[in-house]
C-alpha positions as CSV (number, residue, x, y, z in Angstrom):
1,X,31.8,-26.0,14.3
2,X,31.2,-23.0,16.5
3,X,28.0,-22.5,18.1
4,X,26.0,-19.5,16.7
5,X,25.3,-16.7,19.3
6,X,21.7,-16.8,20.5
7,X,20.1,-13.4,21.0
8,X,16.9,-12.1,22.3
9,X,15.6,-8.6,21.5
10,X,13.6,-6.5,23.8
11,X,11.9,-3.4,22.3
12,X,10.7,-0.5,24.4
13,X,8.3,0.5,21.5
14,X,7.0,3.7,22.8
15,X,10.5,5.0,23.6
16,X,11.5,4.4,20.0
17,X,8.3,5.4,18.5
18,X,8.4,8.8,20.1
19,X,11.9,9.5,18.7
20,X,11.1,8.4,15.1
21,X,7.9,10.3,15.2
22,X,9.8,13.5,16.3
23,X,12.2,13.1,13.3
24,X,9.2,12.0,10.8
25,X,11.2,9.0,9.9
26,X,9.1,5.8,8.8
27,X,11.5,2.7,9.2
28,X,11.0,-0.7,8.3
29,X,10.4,-3.0,11.3
30,X,11.6,-6.0,9.3
31,X,14.8,-4.2,8.5
32,X,15.3,-3.2,12.2
33,X,14.9,-7.0,13.1
34,X,17.5,-7.9,10.5
35,X,19.9,-5.2,11.4
36,X,20.0,-5.9,15.2
37,X,20.0,-9.6,14.7
38,X,22.5,-9.8,11.8
39,X,24.2,-13.2,11.3
40,X,23.1,-14.4,14.7
41,X,20.5,-16.9,15.9
42,X,17.5,-14.7,16.9
43,X,15.6,-16.7,19.5
44,X,12.8,-14.0,20.0
45,X,12.0,-10.3,19.3
46,X,9.5,-8.7,21.5
47,X,8.0,-5.3,21.3
48,X,6.4,-4.0,24.4
49,X,3.8,-1.5,23.6
50,X,1.9,0.9,25.9
51,X,-1.6,0.7,24.7
52,X,-4.2,3.6,25.1
53,X,-7.7,2.3,25.8
54,X,-9.2,4.0,22.8
55,X,-12.9,4.5,22.4
56,X,-12.7,5.2,18.6
57,X,-13.4,1.8,16.9
58,X,-11.5,2.9,13.8
59,X,-8.4,3.8,15.7
60,X,-8.6,0.5,17.7
61,X,-8.8,-1.3,14.3
62,X,-5.7,0.6,12.9
63,X,-3.8,-0.4,15.9
64,X,-4.8,-3.9,15.8
65,X,-3.8,-4.1,12.2
66,X,-0.4,-2.7,13.2
67,X,0.0,-5.4,15.9
68,X,-1.0,-8.1,13.5
69,X,1.6,-6.7,11.0
70,X,4.3,-7.0,13.6
71,X,3.4,-10.5,14.5
72,X,3.4,-11.5,10.8
73,X,7.0,-10.0,10.7
74,X,8.1,-12.5,13.5
75,X,7.6,-10.1,16.5
76,X,5.9,-11.0,19.7
77,X,3.8,-8.1,20.9
78,X,3.2,-7.4,24.5
79,X,0.5,-4.8,25.0
80,X,0.6,-2.9,28.3
81,X,-2.4,-0.5,29.2
82,X,-1.4,3.1,29.8
83,X,-2.5,4.6,33.1
84,X,-5.1,7.3,32.6
85,X,-5.2,10.1,35.2
86,X,-8.3,11.9,36.5
87,X,-7.4,14.8,34.3
88,X,-7.2,12.7,31.1
89,X,-3.4,12.6,30.8
90,X,-1.9,9.3,30.0
91,X,1.2,7.7,31.5
92,X,3.2,4.7,30.5
93,X,3.6,2.4,33.5
94,X,5.0,-1.2,33.7
95,X,6.7,-1.3,30.4
96,X,10.3,-0.9,31.7
97,X,9.5,-3.3,34.5
98,X,8.0,-5.9,32.1
99,X,11.1,-5.7,29.9
100,X,13.4,-6.0,32.8
101,X,11.6,-8.9,34.4
102,X,11.5,-10.8,31.0
103,X,15.3,-10.2,30.4
104,X,16.2,-11.5,33.8
105,X,13.9,-14.6,33.7
106,X,15.3,-15.5,30.2
107,X,18.8,-14.9,31.5
108,X,18.3,-17.4,34.4
109,X,16.7,-19.7,31.9
110,X,19.7,-19.5,29.8
111,X,17.6,-18.7,26.8
112,X,20.2,-16.3,25.2
113,X,23.8,-15.4,25.0
114,X,23.1,-11.7,24.2
115,X,20.3,-9.4,25.2
116,X,19.6,-6.7,22.8
117,X,17.8,-3.8,24.3
118,X,16.2,-1.4,21.8
119,X,15.5,1.6,24.1
120,X,17.3,4.1,26.1
121,X,15.7,4.8,29.6
122,X,17.9,4.8,32.5
123,X,15.6,2.6,34.4
124,X,17.3,-0.3,32.5
125,X,20.8,0.3,34.2
126,X,20.1,-2.2,37.1
127,X,18.9,-5.0,34.8
128,X,21.9,-4.5,32.5
129,X,24.2,-4.6,35.5
130,X,22.6,-7.9,36.6
131,X,22.9,-9.4,33.0
132,X,26.5,-8.6,32.9
133,X,27.0,-10.1,36.4
134,X,25.4,-13.2,35.0
135,X,27.9,-13.3,32.1
136,X,25.5,-12.4,29.5
137,X,26.3,-10.1,26.7
138,X,24.2,-6.9,26.3
139,X,23.8,-4.5,23.4
140,X,21.9,-1.3,23.5
141,X,20.3,0.2,20.3
142,X,18.8,3.6,20.7
143,X,18.4,7.0,19.1
144,X,21.3,9.2,20.4
145,X,18.7,11.8,21.9
146,X,16.8,9.0,23.6
147,X,19.7,7.3,25.3
148,X,20.3,8.1,28.9
149,X,24.0,8.8,29.6
150,X,23.6,6.7,32.8
151,X,22.5,3.7,30.6
152,X,25.1,4.3,27.9
153,X,27.8,4.2,30.5
154,X,26.6,0.9,32.0
155,X,28.3,-1.0,29.2
156,X,31.3,-0.8,27.0
157,X,30.9,1.9,24.3
158,X,31.3,-0.9,21.5
159,X,28.1,-2.5,22.5
160,X,26.0,0.8,22.2
161,X,24.5,1.4,18.8
162,X,22.9,4.5,17.6
163,X,19.9,3.9,15.4
164,X,20.5,7.5,13.9
165,X,23.6,6.0,12.4
166,X,21.6,3.3,10.4
167,X,18.7,5.3,9.0
168,X,19.6,4.6,5.5
169,X,19.5,0.9,6.1
170,X,16.1,1.2,8.0
171,X,14.2,3.1,5.2
172,X,10.8,1.6,4.4
């Protein structure tokens, strides 16, 4: 009997959210989980979310309800505070680094055979290169417009999946 491939999924939530918000497409998180892990042993799926320190209690409640929903679907949620500048603008910081650290740590601990990155920032290229050096498989799932060509070219094309191509399977 062959050993079932063990995968861990790492989601850059804000990267993906901004793209599906732009195209006004509400997808099913459960269907995304099923699609990327299809017929494999899903060890863990984690969504890294940049969190705005909201003052409005209603908005805070809505967000917490969403995080609870994800947890009920089997996701681990990692909330990372957004950086707020003096002029009030907000900036996402530490998400890419947190994902990269978790990917490398789990690779060294041999917790997976394949790392699935759901996101497309070029900042992930060094971690992808390191995972390949460690003889780990890597897949990238991203919207076409959100995928950096530098990241796309870091792995073989057959391991790059465009979420745009699966929208019918992801409908809520």
